[in-house]
N, CA and C atoms as a LAMMPS dump frame, in Angstrom:
ITEM: TIMESTEP
0
ITEM: NUMBER OF ATOMS
264
ITEM: BOX BOUNDS ff ff ff
-5.0000000000000000e+02 5.0000000000000000e+02
-5.0000000000000000e+02 5.0000000000000000e+02
-5.0000000000000000e+02 5.0000000000000000e+02
ITEM: ATOMS id mol type element x y z
1 1 1 N 0.787 -1.076 0.015
2 1 2 C 0.027 0.043 -0.007
3 1 3 C 1.008 1.259 -0.075
4 2 1 N 0.537 2.208 -0.784
5 2 2 C 1.391 3.478 -0.958
6 2 3 C 1.289 4.234 0.424
7 3 1 N 2.316 5.117 0.513
8 3 2 C 2.237 6.021 1.701
9 3 3 C 0.992 6.994 1.607
10 4 1 N 0.569 7.411 0.406
11 4 2 C -0.559 8.275 0.262
12 4 3 C -1.835 7.593 0.801
13 5 1 N -2.074 6.25 0.391
14 5 2 C -3.167 5.598 0.917
15 5 3 C -3.074 5.307 2.29
16 6 1 N -2.006 4.971 2.907
17 6 2 C -1.919 4.839 4.375
18 6 3 C -2.214 6.122 5.003
19 7 1 N -1.628 7.303 4.552
20 7 2 C -1.845 8.584 5.175
21 7 3 C -3.379 8.864 5.108
22 8 1 N -4.043 8.647 4.031
23 8 2 C -5.504 8.913 4.008
24 8 3 C -6.285 8.083 4.841
25 9 1 N -5.982 6.773 5.032
26 9 2 C -6.624 5.896 5.997
27 9 3 C -6.364 6.321 7.382
28 10 1 N -5.227 6.764 7.737
29 10 2 C -4.983 7.148 9.114
30 10 3 C -5.597 8.375 9.358
31 11 1 N -5.715 9.372 8.353
32 11 2 C -6.396 10.665 8.65
33 11 3 C -7.842 10.245 8.903
34 12 1 N -8.428 9.432 8.17
35 12 2 C -9.863 9.045 8.209
36 12 3 C -10.131 8.358 9.604
37 13 1 N -9.224 7.535 10.101
38 13 2 C -9.39 6.92 11.288
39 13 3 C -9.559 7.967 12.451
40 14 1 N -8.564 8.839 12.535
41 14 2 C -8.61 9.849 13.556
42 14 3 C -9.743 10.843 13.301
43 15 1 N -10.114 11.104 12.045
44 15 2 C -11.212 12.063 11.775
45 15 3 C -12.506 11.428 12.269
46 16 1 N -12.635 10.22 11.983
47 16 2 C -13.894 9.462 12.238
48 16 3 C -13.993 9.302 13.899
49 17 1 N -12.869 9.147 14.509
50 17 2 C -12.972 9.056 15.974
51 17 3 C -13.333 10.331 16.535
52 18 1 N -12.715 11.337 16.128
53 18 2 C -12.999 12.68 16.61
54 18 3 C -14.548 13.096 16.314
55 19 1 N -14.93 12.806 15.259
56 19 2 C -16.446 13.005 14.889
57 19 3 C -17.297 12.091 15.874
58 20 1 N -16.923 10.873 16.015
59 20 2 C -17.728 10.015 16.928
60 20 3 C -17.852 10.571 18.233
61 21 1 N -16.687 11.199 18.732
62 21 2 C -16.771 11.917 20.106
63 21 3 C -17.54 13.218 20.121
64 22 1 N -17.862 13.759 18.919
65 22 2 C -18.504 15.038 18.861
66 22 3 C -17.668 16.153 19.35
67 23 1 N -16.479 16.077 19.105
68 23 2 C -15.451 17.188 19.584
69 23 3 C -15.572 18.392 18.633
70 24 1 N -15.833 19.475 19.341
71 24 2 C -15.972 20.834 18.537
72 24 3 C -14.573 21.181 18.245
73 25 1 N -14.354 21.938 17.092
74 25 2 C -13.106 22.418 16.494
75 25 3 C -12.426 21.171 16.12
76 26 1 N -13.112 20.305 15.402
77 26 2 C -12.433 18.979 15.054
78 26 3 C -11.292 19.109 14.176
79 27 1 N -11.299 20.026 13.256
80 27 2 C -10.21 20.201 12.307
81 27 3 C -8.898 20.553 13.048
82 28 1 N -8.973 21.446 14.038
83 28 2 C -7.847 21.803 14.867
84 28 3 C -7.31 20.588 15.586
85 29 1 N -8.225 19.881 16.226
86 29 2 C -7.762 18.698 16.977
87 29 3 C -7.161 17.669 16.108
88 30 1 N -7.742 17.441 14.931
89 30 2 C -7.181 16.549 14.001
90 30 3 C -5.779 17.019 13.58
91 31 1 N -5.676 18.183 13.259
92 31 2 C -4.305 18.818 12.844
93 31 3 C -3.246 18.493 13.96
94 32 1 N -3.568 18.822 15.148
95 32 2 C -2.637 18.695 16.3
96 32 3 C -2.24 17.218 16.459
97 33 1 N -3.282 16.429 16.428
98 33 2 C -2.905 14.955 16.586
99 33 3 C -2.129 14.283 15.522
100 34 1 N -2.532 14.612 14.288
101 34 2 C -1.708 14.03 13.096
102 34 3 C -0.328 14.632 13.148
103 35 1 N -0.179 15.898 13.412
104 35 2 C 1.169 16.432 13.371
105 35 3 C 2.042 15.943 14.353
106 36 1 N 1.427 15.284 15.459
107 36 2 C 2.316 14.639 16.505
108 36 3 C 2.199 13.099 16.455
109 37 1 N 1.898 12.525 15.382
110 37 2 C 2.06 11.148 15.167
111 37 3 C 0.951 10.368 15.722
112 38 1 N -0.225 10.963 16.132
113 38 2 C -1.366 10.186 16.538
114 38 3 C -2.27 9.833 15.297
115 39 1 N -2.109 8.734 14.737
116 39 2 C -2.867 8.314 13.633
117 39 3 C -3.937 7.343 13.786
118 40 1 N -3.873 6.671 14.881
119 40 2 C -4.755 5.559 15.348
120 40 3 C -5.383 5.957 16.597
121 41 1 N -6.656 5.732 16.808
122 41 2 C -7.347 5.969 18.064
123 41 3 C -6.964 4.991 19.192
124 42 1 N -6.406 3.832 18.686
125 42 2 C -5.951 2.851 19.669
126 42 3 C -4.785 3.362 20.487
127 43 1 N -4.111 4.379 20.039
128 43 2 C -2.952 4.895 20.887
129 43 3 C -3.304 5.428 22.174
130 44 1 N -4.634 5.775 22.184
131 44 2 C -5.054 6.436 23.472
132 44 3 C -5.375 5.38 24.626
133 45 1 N -5.339 4.061 24.299
134 45 2 C -5.368 3.124 25.374
135 45 3 C -4.012 2.55 25.874
136 46 1 N -2.956 3.044 25.285
137 46 2 C -1.741 2.625 25.702
138 46 3 C -1.35 3.086 27.058
139 47 1 N -0.92 2.21 27.967
140 47 2 C -0.496 2.631 29.324
141 47 3 C 0.771 3.479 29.382
142 48 1 N 1.404 3.492 28.293
143 48 2 C 2.702 4.269 28.196
144 48 3 C 2.415 5.595 27.902
145 49 1 N 1.31 6.004 27.441
146 49 2 C 0.941 7.446 26.999
147 49 3 C 0.188 8.152 28.262
148 50 1 N 0.755 9.167 28.736
149 50 2 C 0.04 9.76 29.774
150 50 3 C -0.89 11.028 29.122
151 51 1 N -1.918 11.319 29.875
152 51 2 C -2.783 12.345 29.486
153 51 3 C -2.168 13.743 29.56
154 52 1 N -1.171 13.906 30.429
155 52 2 C -0.513 15.158 30.556
156 52 3 C 0.347 15.538 29.354
157 53 1 N 0.954 14.45 28.754
158 53 2 C 1.782 14.674 27.552
159 53 3 C 0.833 15.113 26.447
160 54 1 N -0.325 14.493 26.273
161 54 2 C -1.223 14.896 25.138
162 54 3 C -1.797 16.278 25.428
163 55 1 N -2.101 16.525 26.7
164 55 2 C -2.569 17.879 27.124
165 55 3 C -1.573 18.911 26.795
166 56 1 N -0.274 18.629 26.818
167 56 2 C 0.744 19.642 26.45
168 56 3 C 0.74 20.019 25.051
169 57 1 N 0.133 19.238 24.238
170 57 2 C 0.1 19.487 22.723
171 57 3 C -0.786 20.79 22.465
172 58 1 N -1.569 21.175 23.479
173 58 2 C -2.432 22.322 23.311
174 58 3 C -3.891 21.939 23.265
175 59 1 N -4.31 20.859 23.564
176 59 2 C -5.654 20.354 23.636
177 59 3 C -6.219 20.589 24.969
178 60 1 N -7.528 20.802 25.017
179 60 2 C -8.152 21.17 26.255
180 60 3 C -8.243 19.847 27.091
181 61 1 N -8.401 20.016 28.438
182 61 2 C -8.604 18.898 29.297
183 61 3 C -9.796 18.028 28.971
184 62 1 N -10.943 18.631 28.504
185 62 2 C -12.064 17.997 28.056
186 62 3 C -11.878 17.076 26.867
187 63 1 N -11.082 17.705 25.96
188 63 2 C -10.82 16.792 24.661
189 63 3 C -9.902 15.667 24.993
190 64 1 N -8.952 15.95 25.761
191 64 2 C -7.982 14.766 26.118
192 64 3 C -8.681 13.697 26.876
193 65 1 N -9.531 14.205 27.837
194 65 2 C -10.332 13.155 28.476
195 65 3 C -11.264 12.276 27.715
196 66 1 N -11.865 12.979 26.644
197 66 2 C -12.711 12.251 25.766
198 66 3 C -11.89 11.361 24.852
199 67 1 N -10.683 11.718 24.409
200 67 2 C -9.856 10.911 23.57
201 67 3 C -9.484 9.556 24.252
202 68 1 N -9.009 9.698 25.625
203 68 2 C -8.68 8.613 26.359
204 68 3 C -9.804 7.69 26.824
205 69 1 N -10.917 8.369 27.219
206 69 2 C -12.005 7.479 27.773
207 69 3 C -12.86 6.745 26.911
208 70 1 N -12.795 6.98 25.624
209 70 2 C -13.847 6.374 24.831
210 70 3 C -13.285 5.358 23.781
211 71 1 N -12.106 4.884 23.938
212 71 2 C -11.486 3.963 22.87
213 71 3 C -12.4 2.688 22.8
214 72 1 N -12.692 2.089 23.954
215 72 2 C -13.549 0.748 24.028
216 72 3 C -14.806 1.052 23.418
217 73 1 N -15.42 2.155 23.769
218 73 2 C -16.739 2.398 23.232
219 73 3 C -16.75 2.533 21.775
220 74 1 N -15.804 3.383 21.165
221 74 2 C -15.54 3.437 19.705
222 74 3 C -15.297 2.157 19.093
223 75 1 N -14.389 1.323 19.705
224 75 2 C -14.295 -0.01 19.102
225 75 3 C -15.507 -0.804 19.059
226 76 1 N -16.428 -0.768 20.064
227 76 2 C -17.617 -1.512 20.118
228 76 3 C -18.549 -0.937 18.96
229 77 1 N -18.527 0.404 18.748
230 77 2 C -19.286 0.998 17.63
231 77 3 C -18.796 0.45 16.339
232 78 1 N -17.431 0.396 16.142
233 78 2 C -16.879 -0.033 14.894
234 78 3 C -17.35 -1.591 14.613
235 79 1 N -17.147 -2.342 15.558
236 79 2 C -17.681 -3.704 15.537
237 79 3 C -19.08 -3.796 15.125
238 80 1 N -19.928 -3.048 15.678
239 80 2 C -21.33 -3.078 15.46
240 80 3 C -21.566 -2.696 13.932
241 81 1 N -20.899 -1.639 13.495
242 81 2 C -21.047 -1.196 12.074
243 81 3 C -20.509 -2.332 11.123
244 82 1 N -19.43 -2.984 11.522
245 82 2 C -18.938 -4.058 10.586
246 82 3 C -19.909 -5.131 10.603
247 83 1 N -20.452 -5.529 11.752
248 83 2 C -21.483 -6.665 11.836
249 83 3 C -22.684 -6.281 10.931
250 84 1 N -23.197 -5.12 10.92
251 84 2 C -24.241 -4.706 10.078
252 84 3 C -23.945 -4.489 8.701
253 85 1 N -22.723 -4.494 8.28
254 85 2 C -22.38 -4.266 6.834
255 85 3 C -22.576 -5.488 6.011
256 86 1 N -22.738 -5.402 4.7
257 86 2 C -22.762 -6.558 3.946
258 86 3 C -21.489 -7.378 3.886
259 87 1 N -20.354 -6.675 4.144
260 87 2 C -19.03 -7.387 4.223
261 87 3 C -18.786 -8.134 5.499
262 88 1 N -19.462 -7.598 6.524
263 88 2 C -19.207 -7.999 7.915
264 88 3 C -19.832 -9.435 8.049
């Protein structure tokens, strides 16, 4: 897979996660996350990643809390979408 396709898929992953969370100013949040290497929502469940480090990127406490607290819920949503699709 080309870097362009990988980049588009990663942007979509984070964009979809941010939209799922209903984060206002989503384009700014997406820009900050992608610029700092956050391409997959799964990164927010890593025990090695601290909320304070993500907060230092310039995101609000509320946004950081939402990013970290909803990974399992988003994964459940993705599974339900896949199960309901013709391909799932």
